[in-house]
C-alpha angles and dihedrals in degrees: 000000000000089000091055110105097228091048091048089051091052091048090050091050091048090050091053093046090050092051090048092049091050091050090050092049091050090051092050092049091048091051091050094051120353110229089226089072092060094039100044110011127242101291096044093043091056089045092051092051091046091052089063092057108108101193103043137049111226127196116196121197128179145099108313110217093028118215114265108292132189109264093238091054092049093050093046093049091047094049094044092050093049092048092049092049091047091049091050091053099037105036108018099043090229120173096193134033131181125204117196124186126187131172114207108145086313134037109257115198123187123180117182131175140185095233132116096287125225118322114245091244097042115165107204110238132195093289098053091041093050092051091054093044093051091054094043092051087063095044091258137112140240122197126186120196145153114259119233091243091047133265129082128285124201115192119185126180115194117185116223100206101061097043 
């Protein structure tokens, strides 16, 4: 029956649907825990992503390799850092961004840029809200402010014990 045209068409459709399902599963897995975290570690994974940014220079500083961290803390820090870098490039017109990571009983993440800073009447969108939610889910905090010298500063504190 495989030589029969209608059967061959069905097999072709099934093959495409299977490929699509596999691609969707890979995307879901990547969103749950980016493979770069396991392959490179937190600092290098952020650095690798930042290196692909075309419009902004990003400097990433932190312990590399980082001490063992709870998976949820690593993923949250990674996602917050990427969102802050993306916001700096897309919304603030920043040319330079610095990511600093420290681990002292908690993971401290600071992302600062040389962009326009937050508008006075900023209405937090999905990006700012998701950064705060990621931190809050772990019992931490994420604050976004305009620096005195200009630019935006994102400071996240993610406790290690509760995660």
